[in-house]
N, CA, C and O atoms as a printed pandas DataFrame, in Angstrom:
     atom_number atom_name residue_name chain_id  residue_number  x_coord  y_coord  z_coord
0              1         N          MET        A               1    6.231  -12.059   -1.159
1              2        CA          MET        A               1    5.602  -11.069   -2.026
2              3         C          MET        A               1    4.567  -11.767   -2.884
3              4         O          MET        A               1    4.824  -12.842   -3.425
4              5         N          ASN        A               2    3.400  -11.160   -3.011
5              6        CA          ASN        A               2    2.325  -11.716   -3.812
6              7         C          ASN        A               2    2.242  -10.959   -5.136
7              8         O          ASN        A               2    1.798   -9.811   -5.163
8              9         N          THR        A               3    2.657  -11.578   -6.215
9             10        CA          THR        A               3    2.662  -10.888   -7.506
10            11         C          THR        A               3    1.252  -10.685   -8.050
11            12         O          THR        A               3    1.048   -9.792   -8.871
12            13         N          ASN        A               4    0.287  -11.470   -7.629
13            14        CA          ASN        A               4   -1.081  -11.317   -8.116
14            15         C          ASN        A               4   -1.684   -9.976   -7.724
15            16         O          ASN        A               4   -2.505   -9.437   -8.467
16            17         N          ILE        A               5   -1.306   -9.432   -6.595
17            18        CA          ILE        A               5   -1.851   -8.142   -6.159
18            19         C          ILE        A               5   -1.461   -7.056   -7.149
19            20         O          ILE        A               5   -2.324   -6.300   -7.594
20            21         N          GLY        A               6   -0.199   -6.960   -7.502
21            22        CA          GLY        A               6    0.250   -5.962   -8.466
22            23         C          GLY        A               6   -0.396   -6.121   -9.825
23            24         O          GLY        A               6   -0.584   -5.140  -10.545
24            25         N          ASP        A               7   -0.741   -7.360  -10.187
25            26        CA          ASP        A               7   -1.389   -7.602  -11.479
26            27         C          ASP        A               7   -2.773   -6.965  -11.566
27            28         O          ASP        A               7   -3.306   -6.791  -12.662
28            29         N          GLN        A               8   -3.361   -6.617  -10.416
29            30        CA          GLN        A               8   -4.667   -5.951  -10.425
30            31         C          GLN        A               8   -4.570   -4.515  -10.933
31            32         O          GLN        A               8   -5.580   -3.928  -11.322
32            33         N          ILE        A               9   -3.371   -3.948  -10.934
33            34        CA          ILE        A               9   -3.173   -2.576  -11.411
34            35         C          ILE        A               9   -3.043   -2.620  -12.923
35            36         O          ILE        A               9   -2.089   -3.186  -13.456
36            37         N          THR        A              10   -4.005   -2.022  -13.610
37            38        CA          THR        A              10   -4.031   -2.046  -15.073
38            39         C          THR        A              10   -4.030   -0.658  -15.705
39            40         O          THR        A              10   -3.954   -0.535  -16.928
40            41         N          ASN        A              11   -4.115    0.393  -14.882
41            42        CA          ASN        A              11   -4.133    1.757  -15.395
42            43         C          ASN        A              11   -3.178    2.587  -14.547
43            44         O          ASN        A              11   -3.363    2.703  -13.335
44            45         N          GLU        A              12   -2.165    3.163  -15.175
45            46        CA          GLU        A              12   -1.173    3.926  -14.415
46            47         C          GLU        A              12   -1.701    5.275  -13.937
47            48         O          GLU        A              12   -1.108    5.875  -13.040
48            49         N          HIS        A              13   -2.800    5.768  -14.510
49            50        CA          HIS        A              13   -3.304    7.106  -14.197
50            51         C          HIS        A              13   -4.372    7.125  -13.115
51            52         O          HIS        A              13   -4.444    8.077  -12.337
52            53         N          GLU        A              14   -5.203    6.087  -13.053
53            54        CA          GLU        A              14   -6.230    6.050  -12.018
54            55         C          GLU        A              14   -6.691    4.617  -11.799
55            56         O          GLU        A              14   -6.668    3.783  -12.704
56            57         N          GLY        A              15   -7.107    4.365  -10.576
57            58        CA          GLY        A              15   -7.594    3.028  -10.272
58            59         C          GLY        A              15   -7.736    2.799   -8.792
59            60         O          GLY        A              15   -7.360    3.636   -7.971
60            61         N          THR        A              16   -8.287    1.648   -8.466
61            62        CA          THR        A              16   -8.452    1.200   -7.087
62            63         C          THR        A              16   -8.273   -0.306   -7.054
63            64         O          THR        A              16   -8.806   -1.025   -7.899
64            65         N          ILE        A              17   -7.529   -0.770   -6.083
65            66        CA          ILE        A              17   -7.457   -2.211   -5.839
66            67         C          ILE        A              17   -7.741   -2.437   -4.358
67            68         O          ILE        A              17   -7.440   -1.594   -3.513
68            69         N          GLU        A              18   -8.320   -3.581   -4.069
69            70        CA          GLU        A              18   -8.645   -3.929   -2.696
70            71         C          GLU        A              18   -8.316   -5.395   -2.501
71            72         O          GLU        A              18   -8.624   -6.222   -3.359
72            73         N          PHE        A              19   -7.691   -5.723   -1.378
73            74        CA          PHE        A              19   -7.304   -7.102   -1.132
74            75         C          PHE        A              19   -7.148   -7.343    0.365
75            76         O          PHE        A              19   -7.085   -6.407    1.162
76            77         N          PHE        A              20   -7.088   -8.610    0.719
77            78        CA          PHE        A              20   -6.892   -9.025    2.110
78            79         C          PHE        A              20   -5.472   -9.554    2.247
79            80         O          PHE        A              20   -5.043  -10.403    1.465
80            81         N          CYS        A              21   -4.746   -9.057    3.235
81            82        CA          CYS        A              21   -3.360   -9.474    3.461
82            83         C          CYS        A              21   -3.264  -10.218    4.786
83            84         O          CYS        A              21   -3.618   -9.693    5.841
84            85         N          GLN        A              22   -2.780  -11.445    4.706
85            86        CA          GLN        A              22   -2.523  -12.209    5.933
86            87         C          GLN        A              22   -1.171  -12.910    5.869
87            88         O          GLN        A              22   -0.941  -13.894    6.573
88            89         N          ASP        A              23   -0.287  -12.406    5.029
89            90        CA          ASP        A              23    1.065  -12.963    4.894
90            91         C          ASP        A              23    1.808  -12.795    6.221
91            92         O          ASP        A              23    2.017  -11.664    6.660
92            93         N          PRO        A              24    2.209  -13.885    6.865
93            94        CA          PRO        A              24    2.872  -13.768    8.165
94            95         C          PRO        A              24    4.165  -12.963    8.128
95            96         O          PRO        A              24    4.538  -12.360    9.135
96            97         N          VAL        A              25    4.848  -12.938    7.008
97            98        CA          VAL        A              25    6.101  -12.167    6.900
98            99         C          VAL        A              25    5.816  -10.671    7.055
99           100         O          VAL        A              25    6.612   -9.946    7.653
100          101         N          VAL        A              26    4.697  -10.214    6.526
101          102        CA          VAL        A              26    4.343   -8.791    6.624
102          103         C          VAL        A              26    4.166   -8.377    8.080
103          104         O          VAL        A              26    4.503   -7.251    8.446
104          105         N          PHE        A              27    3.647   -9.260    8.902
105          106        CA          PHE        A              27    3.339   -8.928   10.295
106          107         C          PHE        A              27    4.388   -9.425   11.290
107          108         O          PHE        A              27    4.170   -9.373   12.501
108          109         N          ASP        A              28    5.512   -9.900   10.788
109          110        CA          ASP        A              28    6.592  -10.393   11.636
110          111         C          ASP        A              28    7.585   -9.259   11.889
111          112         O          ASP        A              28    8.305   -8.846   10.979
112          113         N          GLU        A              29    7.622   -8.761   13.117
113          114        CA          GLU        A              29    8.487   -7.627   13.444
114          115         C          GLU        A              29    9.973   -7.967   13.383
115          116         O          GLU        A              29   10.809   -7.063   13.361
116          117         N          THR        A              30   10.313   -9.241   13.356
117          118        CA          THR        A              30   11.730   -9.613   13.257
118          119         C          THR        A              30   12.238   -9.533   11.818
119          120         O          THR        A              30   13.448   -9.563   11.589
120          121         N          VAL        A              31   11.333   -9.432   10.854
121          122        CA          VAL        A              31   11.712   -9.274    9.446
122          123         C          VAL        A              31   11.859   -7.783    9.180
123          124         O          VAL        A              31   10.927   -7.013    9.413
124          125         N          LYS        A              32   13.030   -7.373    8.691
125          126        CA          LYS        A              32   13.332   -5.948    8.519
126          127         C          LYS        A              32   12.373   -5.255    7.555
127          128         O          LYS        A              32   11.869   -4.172    7.853
128          129         N          GLU        A              33   12.121   -5.868    6.411
129          130        CA          GLU        A              33   11.238   -5.274    5.404
130          131         C          GLU        A              33   10.509   -6.381    4.671
131          132         O          GLU        A              33   11.087   -7.427    4.375
132          133         N          ALA        A              34    9.230   -6.148    4.376
133          134        CA          ALA        A              34    8.429   -7.140    3.656
134          135         C          ALA        A              34    7.742   -6.473    2.471
135          136         O          ALA        A              34    6.891   -5.601    2.648
136          137         N          SER        A              35    8.112   -6.881    1.276
137          138        CA          SER        A              35    7.496   -6.349    0.067
138          139         C          SER        A              35    6.188   -7.077   -0.199
139          140         O          SER        A              35    6.154   -8.307   -0.236
140          141         N          ILE        A              36    5.122   -6.328   -0.384
141          142        CA          ILE        A              36    3.816   -6.921   -0.678
142          143         C          ILE        A              36    3.617   -6.997   -2.187
143          144         O          ILE        A              36    3.135   -8.008   -2.698
144          145         N          PHE        A              37    3.986   -5.935   -2.907
145          146        CA          PHE        A              37    4.016   -6.006   -4.376
146          147         C          PHE        A              37    4.830   -4.856   -4.943
147          148         O          PHE        A              37    5.054   -3.841   -4.284
148          149         N          TYR        A              38    5.262   -5.040   -6.171
149          150        CA          TYR        A              38    5.916   -4.012   -6.971
150          151         C          TYR        A              38    5.363   -4.149   -8.379
151          152         O          TYR        A              38    5.306   -5.253   -8.921
152          153         N          LYS        A              39    4.954   -3.034   -8.977
153          154        CA          LYS        A              39    4.367   -3.077  -10.322
154          155         C          LYS        A              39    4.918   -1.920  -11.146
155          156         O          LYS        A              39    4.844   -0.761  -10.737
156          157         N          LEU        A              40    5.466   -2.246  -12.304
157          158        CA          LEU        A              40    5.897   -1.262  -13.284
158          159         C          LEU        A              40    4.857   -1.277  -14.389
159          160         O          LEU        A              40    4.603   -2.316  -14.997
160          161         N          LEU        A              41    4.250   -0.113  -14.652
161          162        CA          LEU        A              41    3.200   -0.013  -15.664
162          163         C          LEU        A              41    3.375    1.302  -16.413
163          164         O          LEU        A              41    3.220    2.375  -15.831
164          165         N          GLY        A              42    3.694    1.223  -17.687
165          166        CA          GLY        A              42    3.934    2.432  -18.467
166          167         C          GLY        A              42    5.091    3.208  -17.859
167          168         O          GLY        A              42    6.180    2.665  -17.673
168          169         N          GLU        A              43    4.854    4.476  -17.551
169          170        CA          GLU        A              43    5.878    5.324  -16.944
170          171         C          GLU        A              43    5.791    5.333  -15.421
171          172         O          GLU        A              43    6.559    6.039  -14.767
172          173         N          ALA        A              44    4.876    4.569  -14.850
173          174        CA          ALA        A              44    4.643    4.604  -13.404
174          175         C          ALA        A              44    5.159    3.346  -12.711
175          176         O          ALA        A              44    5.233    2.264  -13.293
176          177         N          ARG        A              45    5.507    3.538  -11.453
177          178        CA          ARG        A              45    5.903    2.422  -10.586
178          179         C          ARG        A              45    5.032    2.475   -9.337
179          180         O          ARG        A              45    4.821    3.539   -8.756
180          181         N          PHE        A              46    4.534    1.319   -8.937
181          182        CA          PHE        A              46    3.715    1.192   -7.734
182          183         C          PHE        A              46    4.394    0.192   -6.814
183          184         O          PHE        A              46    4.905   -0.836   -7.259
184          185         N          ARG        A              47    4.392    0.510   -5.520
185          186        CA          ARG        A              47    4.996   -0.421   -4.557
186          187         C          ARG        A              47    4.245   -0.323   -3.236
187          188         O          ARG        A              47    3.875    0.761   -2.784
188          189         N          LEU        A              48    4.033   -1.481   -2.637
189          190        CA          LEU        A              48    3.495   -1.536   -1.278
190          191         C          LEU        A              48    4.446   -2.398   -0.467
191          192         O          LEU        A              48    4.743   -3.533   -0.839
192          193         N          VAL        A              49    4.919   -1.853    0.640
193          194        CA          VAL        A              49    5.930   -2.526    1.449
194          195         C          VAL        A              49    5.643   -2.255    2.921
195          196         O          VAL        A              49    5.067   -1.227    3.277
196          197         N          ARG        A              50    6.052   -3.191    3.765
197          198        CA          ARG        A              50    6.081   -2.928    5.202
198          199         C          ARG        A              50    7.537   -2.655    5.532
199          200         O          ARG        A              50    8.396   -3.519    5.353
200          201         N          ASN        A              51    7.811   -1.452    6.013
201          202        CA          ASN        A              51    9.205   -1.047    6.226
202          203         C          ASN        A              51    9.730   -1.466    7.596
203          204         O          ASN        A              51    9.034   -2.124    8.369
204          205         N          ASN        A              52   10.976   -1.072    7.884
205          206        CA          ASN        A              52   11.626   -1.456    9.139
206          207         C          ASN        A              52   11.072   -0.717   10.352
207          208         O          ASN        A              52   11.405   -1.071   11.483
208          209         N          LYS        A              53   10.237    0.301   10.148
209          210        CA          LYS        A              53    9.568    1.005   11.249
210          211         C          LYS        A              53    8.181    0.417   11.514
211          212         O          LYS        A              53    7.404    0.976   12.287
212          213         N          PHE        A              54    7.874   -0.706   10.874
213          214        CA          PHE        A              54    6.591   -1.401   10.976
214          215         C          PHE        A              54    5.445   -0.529   10.474
215          216         O          PHE        A              54    4.359   -0.489   11.052
216          217         N          GLU        A              55    5.734    0.174    9.365
217          218        CA          GLU        A              55    4.737    0.993    8.682
218          219         C          GLU        A              55    4.421    0.352    7.342
219          220         O          GLU        A              55    5.302   -0.184    6.670
220          221         N          LEU        A              56    3.174    0.413    6.970
221          222        CA          LEU        A              56    2.768    0.021    5.628
222          223         C          LEU        A              56    2.958    1.255    4.759
223          224         O          LEU        A              56    2.444    2.324    5.090
224          225         N          VAL        A              57    3.694    1.129    3.641
225          226        CA          VAL        A              57    4.020    2.287    2.804
226          227         C          VAL        A              57    3.574    2.013    1.367
227          228         O          VAL        A              57    3.999    1.040    0.744
228          229         N          PHE        A              58    2.709    2.889    0.859
229          230        CA          PHE        A              58    2.241    2.833   -0.528
230          231         C          PHE        A              58    2.982    3.914   -1.299
231          232         O          PHE        A              58    2.899    5.094   -0.958
232          233         N          ILE        A              59    3.710    3.511   -2.346
233          234        CA          ILE        A              59    4.512    4.437   -3.149
234          235         C          ILE        A              59    4.035    4.386   -4.599
235          236         O          ILE        A              59    3.844    3.310   -5.165
236          237         N          HIS        A              60    3.848    5.556   -5.185
237          238        CA          HIS        A              60    3.485    5.693   -6.603
238          239         C          HIS        A              60    4.459    6.714   -7.189
239          240         O          HIS        A              60    4.470    7.878   -6.789
240          241         N          LEU        A              61    5.265    6.267   -8.133
241          242        CA          LEU        A              61    6.330    7.088   -8.695
242          243         C          LEU        A              61    6.100    7.283  -10.190
243          244         O          LEU        A              61    5.825    6.324  -10.911
244          245         N          THR        A              62    6.212    8.531  -10.655
245          246        CA          THR        A              62    6.157    8.843  -12.083
246          247         C          THR        A              62    7.402    9.655  -12.431
247          248         O          THR        A              62    8.253    9.890  -11.573
248          249         N          GLU        A              63    7.510   10.083  -13.687
249          250        CA          GLU        A              63    8.640   10.928  -14.087
250          251         C          GLU        A              63    8.608   12.276  -13.378
251          252         O          GLU        A              63    9.658   12.872  -13.136
252          253         N          ASP        A              64    7.415   12.763  -13.042
253          254        CA          ASP        A              64    7.248   14.112  -12.509
254          255         C          ASP        A              64    7.186   14.201  -10.986
255          256         O          ASP        A              64    7.562   15.226  -10.417
256          257         N          TRP        A              65    6.721   13.155  -10.321
257          258        CA          TRP        A              65    6.537   13.207   -8.876
258          259         C          TRP        A              65    6.537   11.820   -8.250
259          260         O          TRP        A              65    6.448   10.797   -8.929
260          261         N          MET        A              66    6.642   11.832   -6.923
261          262        CA          MET        A              66    6.485   10.616   -6.131
262          263         C          MET        A              66    5.441   10.910   -5.063
263          264         O          MET        A              66    5.477   11.959   -4.421
264          265         N          ARG        A              67    4.522    9.989   -4.879
265          266        CA          ARG        A              67    3.561   10.088   -3.789
266          267         C          ARG        A              67    3.759    8.895   -2.871
267          268         O          ARG        A              67    3.971    7.771   -3.325
268          269         N          HIS        A              68    3.688    9.154   -1.581
269          270        CA          HIS        A              68    3.756    8.038   -0.641
270          271         C          HIS        A              68    2.860    8.298    0.568
271          272         O          HIS        A              68    2.725    9.424    1.045
272          273         N          ALA        A              69    2.254    7.213    1.042
273          274        CA          ALA        A              69    1.400    7.245    2.222
274          275         C          ALA        A              69    1.906    6.175    3.176
275          276         O          ALA        A              69    2.278    5.080    2.755
276          277         N          LYS        A              70    1.917    6.499    4.465
277          278        CA          LYS        A              70    2.407    5.566    5.475
278          279         C          LYS        A              70    1.350    5.343    6.546
279          280         O          LYS        A              70    0.632    6.261    6.944
280          281         N          PHE        A              71    1.276    4.082    7.006
281          282        CA          PHE        A              71    0.372    3.732    8.099
282          283         C          PHE        A              71    1.127    2.869    9.105
283          284         O          PHE        A              71    1.719    1.855    8.739
284          285         N          ASN        A              72    1.103    3.273   10.369
285          286        CA          ASN        A              72    1.773    2.538   11.434
286          287         C          ASN        A              72    0.933    1.313   11.801
287          288         O          ASN        A              72   -0.169    1.451   12.331
288          289         N          LEU        A              73    1.447    0.130   11.524
289          290        CA          LEU        A              73    0.705   -1.102   11.789
290          291         C          LEU        A              73    0.477   -1.362   13.275
291          292         O          LEU        A              73   -0.391   -2.158   13.635
292          293         N          LYS        A              74    1.243   -0.705   14.139
293          294        CA          LYS        A              74    1.047   -0.889   15.578
294          295         C          LYS        A              74   -0.224   -0.204   16.074
295          296         O          LYS        A              74   -0.607   -0.368   17.232
296          297         N          GLU        A              75   -0.883    0.566   15.198
297          298        CA          GLU        A              75   -2.106    1.272   15.569
298          299         C          GLU        A              75   -3.373    0.476   15.250
299          300         O          GLU        A              75   -4.480    0.999   15.382
300          301         N          ILE        A              76   -3.220   -0.777   14.832
301          302        CA          ILE        A              76   -4.380   -1.566   14.429
302          303         C          ILE        A              76   -4.165   -3.021   14.834
303          304         O          ILE        A              76   -3.029   -3.480   14.950
304          305         N          ASN        A              77   -5.254   -3.732   15.046
305          306        CA          ASN        A              77   -5.171   -5.158   15.358
306          307         C          ASN        A              77   -5.052   -5.925   14.042
307          308         O          ASN        A              77   -6.029   -6.057   13.305
308          309         N          TYR        A              78   -3.872   -6.422   13.757
309          310        CA          TYR        A              78   -3.617   -7.130   12.505
310          311         C          TYR        A              78   -3.525   -8.640   12.709
311          312         O          TYR        A              78   -3.130   -9.356   11.789
312          313         N          SER        A              79   -3.878   -9.134   13.883
313          314        CA          SER        A              79   -3.694  -10.558   14.204
314          315         C          SER        A              79   -4.465  -11.492   13.269
315          316         O          SER        A              79   -4.061  -12.637   13.067
316          317         N          SER        A              80   -5.562  -11.013   12.703
317          318        CA          SER        A              80   -6.334  -11.826   11.748
318          319         C          SER        A              80   -6.133  -11.387   10.312
319          320         O          SER        A              80   -6.868  -11.817    9.422
320          321         N          GLY        A              81   -5.144  -10.534   10.074
321          322        CA          GLY        A              81   -4.897   -9.999    8.739
322          323         C          GLY        A              81   -5.474   -8.605    8.591
323          324         O          GLY        A              81   -6.047   -8.060    9.534
324          325         N          LEU        A              82   -5.325   -8.029    7.410
325          326        CA          LEU        A              82   -5.812   -6.675    7.140
326          327         C          LEU        A              82   -6.464   -6.588    5.768
327          328         O          LEU        A              82   -6.013   -7.205    4.804
328          329         N          ASN        A              83   -7.525   -5.815    5.706
329          330        CA          ASN        A              83   -8.092   -5.396    4.431
330          331         C          ASN        A              83   -7.361   -4.128    4.021
331          332         O          ASN        A              83   -7.241   -3.187    4.805
332          333         N          ILE        A              84   -6.878   -4.110    2.792
333          334        CA          ILE        A              84   -6.114   -2.968    2.291
334          335         C          ILE        A              84   -6.741   -2.500    0.984
335          336         O          ILE        A              84   -7.047   -3.299    0.099
336          337         N          LYS        A              85   -6.925   -1.181    0.885
337          338        CA          LYS        A              85   -7.446   -0.583   -0.347
338          339         C          LYS        A              85   -6.488    0.523   -0.775
339          340         O          LYS        A              85   -6.126    1.386    0.025
340          341         N          LEU        A              86   -6.084    0.492   -2.027
341          342        CA          LEU        A              86   -5.206    1.508   -2.601
342          343         C          LEU        A              86   -5.930    2.163   -3.758
343          344         O          LEU        A              86   -6.518    1.478   -4.594
344          345         N          SER        A              87   -5.893    3.484   -3.813
345          346        CA          SER        A              87   -6.504    4.183   -4.944
346          347         C          SER        A              87   -5.604    5.335   -5.368
347          348         O          SER        A              87   -4.863    5.901   -4.564
348          349         N          TRP        A              88   -5.690    5.664   -6.643
349          350        CA          TRP        A              88   -4.852    6.722   -7.202
350          351         C          TRP        A              88   -5.573    7.356   -8.375
351          352         O          TRP        A              88   -6.353    6.710   -9.075
352          353         N          ASN        A              89   -5.293    8.643   -8.573
353          354        CA          ASN        A              89   -5.786    9.386   -9.735
354          355         C          ASN        A              89   -4.876   10.591   -9.921
355          356         O          ASN        A              89   -3.852   10.704   -9.248
356          357         N          LYS        A              90   -5.239   11.489  -10.827
357          358        CA          LYS        A              90   -4.348   12.613  -11.117
358          359         C          LYS        A              90   -4.222   13.580   -9.946
359          360         O          LYS        A              90   -3.269   14.358   -9.890
360          361         N          ASN        A              91   -5.172   13.544   -9.007
361          362        CA          ASN        A              91   -5.153   14.488   -7.894
362          363         C          ASN        A              91   -4.584   13.943   -6.594
363          364         O          ASN        A              91   -3.972   14.689   -5.829
364          365         N          GLU        A              92   -4.779   12.633   -6.326
365          366        CA          GLU        A              92   -4.343   12.105   -5.042
366          367         C          GLU        A              92   -4.231   10.586   -5.045
367          368         O          GLU        A              92   -4.773    9.897   -5.910
368          369         N          ASN        A              93   -3.510   10.094   -4.051
369          370        CA          ASN        A              93   -3.413    8.656   -3.784
370          371         C          ASN        A              93   -3.858    8.424   -2.349
371          372         O          ASN        A              93   -3.602    9.245   -1.468
372          373         N          LEU        A              94   -4.527    7.299   -2.121
373          374        CA          LEU        A              94   -4.975    6.948   -0.783
374          375         C          LEU        A              94   -4.548    5.538   -0.432
375          376         O          LEU        A              94   -4.592    4.632   -1.264
376          377         N          LEU        A              95   -4.136    5.369    0.810
377          378        CA          LEU        A              95   -3.884    4.068    1.416
378          379         C          LEU        A              95   -4.944    3.917    2.491
379          380         O          LEU        A              95   -5.042    4.751    3.392
380          381         N          GLU        A              96   -5.745    2.850    2.402
381          382        CA          GLU        A              96   -6.801    2.627    3.376
382          383         C          GLU        A              96   -6.637    1.234    3.976
383          384         O          GLU        A              96   -6.384    0.262    3.266
384          385         N          VAL        A              97   -6.785    1.158    5.303
385          386        CA          VAL        A              97   -6.509   -0.071    6.032
386          387         C          VAL        A              97   -7.605   -0.295    7.066
387          388         O          VAL        A              97   -8.074    0.645    7.708
388          389         N          LYS        A              98   -8.011   -1.570    7.219
389          390        CA          LYS        A              98   -8.908   -1.923    8.318
390          391         C          LYS        A              98   -8.707   -3.378    8.687
391          392         O          LYS        A              98   -8.327   -4.196    7.849
392          393         N          SER        A              99   -8.960   -3.693    9.933
393          394        CA          SER        A              99   -8.922   -5.087   10.368
394          395         C          SER        A              99  -10.262   -5.717   10.005
395          396         O          SER        A              99  -11.227   -4.993    9.755
396          397         N          PRO        A             100  -10.348   -7.038    9.969
397          398        CA          PRO        A             100  -11.610   -7.683    9.603
398          399         C          PRO        A             100  -12.787   -7.286   10.495
399          400         O          PRO        A             100  -13.935   -7.350   10.055
400          401         N          ASN        A             101  -12.526   -6.879   11.735
401          402        CA          ASN        A             101  -13.608   -6.492   12.651
402          403         C          ASN        A             101  -13.984   -5.026   12.573
403          404         O          ASN        A             101  -14.998   -4.623   13.142
404          405         N          ASP        A             102  -13.193   -4.221   11.883
405          406        CA          ASP        A             102  -13.494   -2.795   11.756
406          407         C          ASP        A             102  -14.597   -2.569   10.730
407          408         O          ASP        A             102  -14.683   -3.279    9.727
408          409         N          LYS        A             103  -15.433   -1.580   10.991
409          410        CA          LYS        A             103  -16.502   -1.237   10.042
410          411         C          LYS        A             103  -15.999   -0.293    8.952
411          412         O          LYS        A             103  -16.402   -0.390    7.793
412          413         N          GLU        A             104  -15.118    0.615    9.341
413          414        CA          GLU        A             104  -14.636    1.644    8.420
414          415         C          GLU        A             104  -13.133    1.506    8.192
415          416         O          GLU        A             104  -12.389    1.059    9.065
416          417         N          TYR        A             105  -12.716    1.900    7.005
417          418        CA          TYR        A             105  -11.289    1.969    6.702
418          419         C          TYR        A             105  -10.671    3.192    7.384
419          420         O          TYR        A             105  -11.334    4.214    7.563
420          421         N          ARG        A             106   -9.416    3.076    7.757
421          422        CA          ARG        A             106   -8.613    4.223    8.164
422          423         C          ARG        A             106   -7.914    4.697    6.905
423          424         O          ARG        A             106   -7.230    3.916    6.243
424          425         N          SER        A             107   -8.076    5.959    6.567
425          426        CA          SER        A             107   -7.625    6.476    5.280
426          427         C          SER        A             107   -6.452    7.437    5.465
427          428         O          SER        A             107   -6.496    8.341    6.300
428          429         N          ILE        A             108   -5.402    7.224    4.670
429          430        CA          ILE        A             108   -4.225    8.067    4.698
430          431         C          ILE        A             108   -3.990    8.611    3.291
431          432         O          ILE        A             108   -3.810    7.848    2.342
432          433         N          LYS        A             109   -3.993    9.922    3.171
433          434        CA          LYS        A             109   -3.723   10.560    1.882
434          435         C          LYS        A             109   -2.218   10.681    1.692
435          436         O          LYS        A             109   -1.498   11.107    2.596
436          437         N          ALA        A             110   -1.758   10.306    0.521
437          438        CA          ALA        A             110   -0.325   10.366    0.211
438          439         C          ALA        A             110    0.143   11.804    0.083
439          440         O          ALA        A             110   -0.596   12.685   -0.357
440          441         N          ILE        A             111    1.397   12.020    0.482
441          442        CA          ILE        A             111    2.025   13.309    0.226
442          443         C          ILE        A             111    2.749   13.198   -1.113
443          444         O          ILE        A             111    3.193   12.121   -1.510
444          445         N          GLN        A             112    2.856   14.333   -1.797
445          446        CA          GLN        A             112    3.495   14.348   -3.113
446          447         C          GLN        A             112    4.779   15.155   -3.059
447          448         O          GLN        A             112    4.829   16.253   -2.506
448          449         N          ILE        A             113    5.825   14.571   -3.655
449          450        CA          ILE        A             113    7.124   15.229   -3.781
450          451         C          ILE        A             113    7.448   15.351   -5.263
451          452         O          ILE        A             113    7.478   14.355   -5.987
452          453         N          GLU        A             114    7.688   16.567   -5.701
453          454        CA          GLU        A             114    8.006   16.805   -7.107
454          455         C          GLU        A             114    9.430   16.339   -7.398
455          456         O          GLU        A             114   10.325   16.509   -6.570
456          457         N          ASN        A             115    9.639   15.748   -8.584
457          458        CA          ASN        A             115   10.987   15.318   -8.990
458          459         C          ASN        A             115   11.749   16.489   -9.581
459          460         O          ASN        A             115   12.902   16.335   -9.984
């Protein structure tokens, strides 16, 4: 887990962070789950994890709702790492992923579940 990534989150209400991930644990299918970061800020919690289904999952949790976006890593060439962009605001959260050779990000809008 890279704690520096979570440190880029400084506003619980809106923001964008972008980073390059090449941690071999994240892309190792024999590892059940790989946490990329966890950040507690004010009343919000942010988490990015690669789950046991080999999906990248961006979670944003508040007192009122939870938003999560999932991306299947088997749908992209991750052999050289991935560029990842996360953004959030009062209306939506986005998980965006691209390989170093891709021109455009693949964008996944988070679904929201009310608490």
